[in-house]
N, C-alpha and C positions, 0 to 999 in steps of 0.2 A: 613460800608466799603463794597464795591462791591466785588464779587468774581473775580479772574482773568479772562480775556477774554477767551471765548471758553473752560472754565474749564470742563463743562459737556461733550463736544464733545471729548476733549483729554482723559478724563476719560474712556469714552466708547472705544476709540481707544486702551488704555492700557488693558482694559478687553478683547477686541478683540484679542489683542496680546497674552494675557495669555491663552485664549482658544486655540489659534493656537499652542502655546508652549506645552500645556498639551496634545493636540491632536497628536503632533509630538512624545511625549513620549509614547503615547499609541501605535502608529504605530511601533516605534522602539522596545519597550520591550513587546508589546502584551497587549491589553486592558484587555482581560480575565484574564491574568496572574496577572496583576497589581490589578484588582478588587478582585481577589481571595485572594492575599496577604492582602489587606486592610480589607477585610471582616473577616479575621482571627485575626484582632487586637482586644484585649479585650476592651469591651465598657467602663468599669469602668475606664480604663487608659486614655480615652479621657478626662474625667473630671480632671484627674491629669495634663494632658498636658495643658488644659485651665487654671488651677490654677497657673501653673508655669509661664505662659505668663502674667497672671494678676498680679502676684508678681513682674514681670519685669516691667510692666507699673506703678505699684504703687511706686516702688522705684525710677523710673525716674521722676514721678510727685513730689515726695518729693524733688528731686534734683532741679527741676524747682522752687519750692516754696523757696527753700534756695537761689537760684540765685536771685529771685525777692527781697528778703530781703537784700541780700548782696549789691545790686545795688540800694537800697532805692526806689524800684519800686513796692511797695505793692499794691495789688488789693484785692477786697473781695474774700474769699475763694470759694464761689459758682461760681462766674464768672471765677476765675482762673481754677477751675476744668473743667468748660465747655469749655473754650478757649483751654486748653492744649489737651483735648481729642477730641474736634471737629476737630482740625487740623490733627488728626491721619488719617482722610480720604485722606490726601494729601500725605501719605507716598508712594503712587504709582506714584508720579510725579518724573521726571528724577533727580537723585541725592537728592531726598527729598526736592528739592528747594522750593516746595510749603509750606514747614513749615516756611519759612521766612515771610509768610503771618501773622504769629503770631505777629511779630514785628509791622506790619502795624496796626493790631487791637489794640495792646498796646498803640500805638500813638494816633489813632483816638478815641477810646472809653475811654481811661484812662489817656490820656495826658502824657504818658511816651515817651520821645524822642527816635528816632531811634538810637541815639548814645549809648543808653542803651539796647534797644530791640534787635538790630541786634547782638551785641556781646553776648548776652545771648543765642540766638538761635545758634550762631556759636560755643559757648563753649559746648553746648549740643552735637552737632555733633562731636566735637573734642574728648570729653571724651568718647562718645560711640565708636568711632573708636579706641581710645587707649585701652579701656577696652577689645574689641574684639582682638586687637593685643596682649595684655597681655595673654589672653586665648590661643591664637594660639601659642605663644611663649612657654607656659607651655606644651601644647599638643604636640608640635613638638619633645619634649624629649622622648615622649612615642610612637612616630610614627615609625612603623617598615617598612613602604614602601618607595618608591622612591619619591623625591620631584621634579623630572623632570617636567618642565612646570610651576612650582610654584615659582622657585627660584628668578626670576626677580621681580614678584609681591610682594613676601614677603620682598625682600630687599628694594623695593620702599616704602612698608608700614613701615618698620623699620626706614626709614629716617625721618618720621614725628615727632617722639619724639625729635630728634636732632634739627629740625627746631623750635619746640616749646620752647626748652631750650634757643636757641639763641634769640628768641623773648623776653625772660625775661630781656635781656640786654638793659638798658635804652638808651645807646648810639645808639644801633642798631635801636631801635624804633624811636628815634629822627631822625636818618638818613633816615629811611623809610618815615617818615612824611615829611621830607624836600624834598625828591624826589617826593612824591605824590603832594605836594603843587605847583610844577612847572607846573603841568597840569592846563590849563585854566579851565577845568571843576571842578576839585577837589579843586583848590585854593579858589573857592567861598564857599567851605564847610570846611575851615581849622579848625574852632572851633569844628564842628561836628566830624572831623577826630581825633582831639586831645582827645575829650571826649570818642570816640569809642575806641581808643587804650588804654586809661586809664581804661575804663570799662573792656575790654578784659584782660588787664594785671592783673586786680584785680581778675577776675574769673580764671586766669591761674596761680596765685600765689601759693606758696609752700603749705600753710595751706589749701587753697581751693582745690588744686590739690589732696592732701592726701585723703580728704573727698570725692571728686568727683570720683577719681579713684577707691576707695574702693566700694562706692555705685554702680557705673556703672559696675564694675566687677562682683559684686554679682547679679546685674540685668541680665547681659548677661550670667552668669553662669546658670541661671534658663533655658535659652533657650538651652544651651548645654546639660543640664540634660534631656531636652525634647527629643532631638535626641537619647541620650543614652537609654531613656525609650522606644522609638519607636522601636529601634533595638531589644530590649529584648522582646517587645511585639509581634514582627514578627519572633520570634524563631531564631534570628541570633545575639546573644549578642556581643556587642562590648565593650572592656574595657573602662572605663570612660576617661582615658587619651587620647585615640584614638578618642573618641567621641568629646572631647573638640576641638581637632585639626580639625576634619572633619567639625563641625559646624562653628567654628571660621574662618577657611580658606574659606569656602563657602561664609560666610558673607562679608569677606574682598574682595574677588573677585567681589561679587555683588556690593559692595560699590564703588570700584575703576572702575567698568564698567560704572557707572553713568546711568545705565538703570533704568527705573521706578521700584522702589522697588527691585532692583537687579535682576529682572526677567531674567530667562535664565542662567545668570552667576552663581548664587547661586545654582540653581537646578543642573545644569550640573556639578559643582564642587563637590557637595555632592555625586552625583551618581558615578562620576569618582573615588573619593577617596574611597568610600565604595567598589567599584569594585576592587581596588587594594588590598582589604582585602578579596578578593575571595567571596564577597557577590554576589549572582545571580542578573542579571540586573533588573528583575521585582521586586525583593525585594528591591533593592536600589532605584528604581523609586517610589516604595510605601512609603519608608522612607522619601524621599524628598518631596513627595506630602503631607503627613501627617504633616511633620514638618513645611512646608510653610502654611499649612491651619491654624496652631495654632500660627504661629509667624508673618505672613504677613497678611493673609486675615482676621483673627480675629481682628487684629488692625484696618483694614479698616472698618469692620462691626461696631466695637465699635465707631470709628470716625464718621461714618454716623449717628448712633443713637444720639450721642451727638450733632452733627451738626444740626440734625432736632429739637432736644430739645431746643437748645440755639440760633437757628438762628435769632429769633426776638430780642434777647438781644445783641448779639455780631455782627450780620451781618445786614447791611441795603442795600437795593436795590437788584436787580436781575442781574444776569450775562448778558452781552451784547452779 
């Protein structure tokens, strides 16, 4: 399967945007001050940060394997591992839409129809979002500062579980399918729509939800612990409950912005929230940069390594 058109050029555009973003942070908060803060971070704790992120990735890969088995879409473990982590390189695509490419590879290389592959990828994103929302909901009870500017976004995020609960209603799903089938384009794929809705309903069922939410929340808790650790390492300890809210709120804002990898939105929210806790600007910027290095860019690097290792097995052809 070929890579999406202009994937490389768009990736370089995202990297260029990232450089511009971090250059802006350096100008606003002072490059020397940020570097001084980062230089004071204990080296051994960098390994702890990396380990926390790796635990996050491992738990979510376990969830991926369970989903494959639940939908009777099993593939060899080696290829499954390669596919899952190779597409991490696409987390810097807008809204992580590049991860849908996984469904295309499942179809082309392993004969798994899109009616099972696409719901699988969508369920991953849904449970990630819900897990972060749960952590934000827990953290907000410990938050001492103002929520001005976040209220609308948090209310919008809180409406997602209600929509998912409504989706479990068979009559509602049937009605949605009926409405969709009226479209000339979608009516030709009625069977695929039926199967997709059934697959998604299976992955969003009560038993599967309990497993997925537990696993996903534990996975994203690791990233929250990373922010808590960074704050302590920079000699500005933040209580764990507040750290939960800062990281989770930053991630939600980044996700809802649909910017590549949440770039800009996540960093700005983390810095702003830490600032409301009286953390100096340079220190808050250093926290945001260290956290993103081990939550976003480590994933991209791992994805690139897996992509290069498995390119001949999973990907055919060159980008156009």
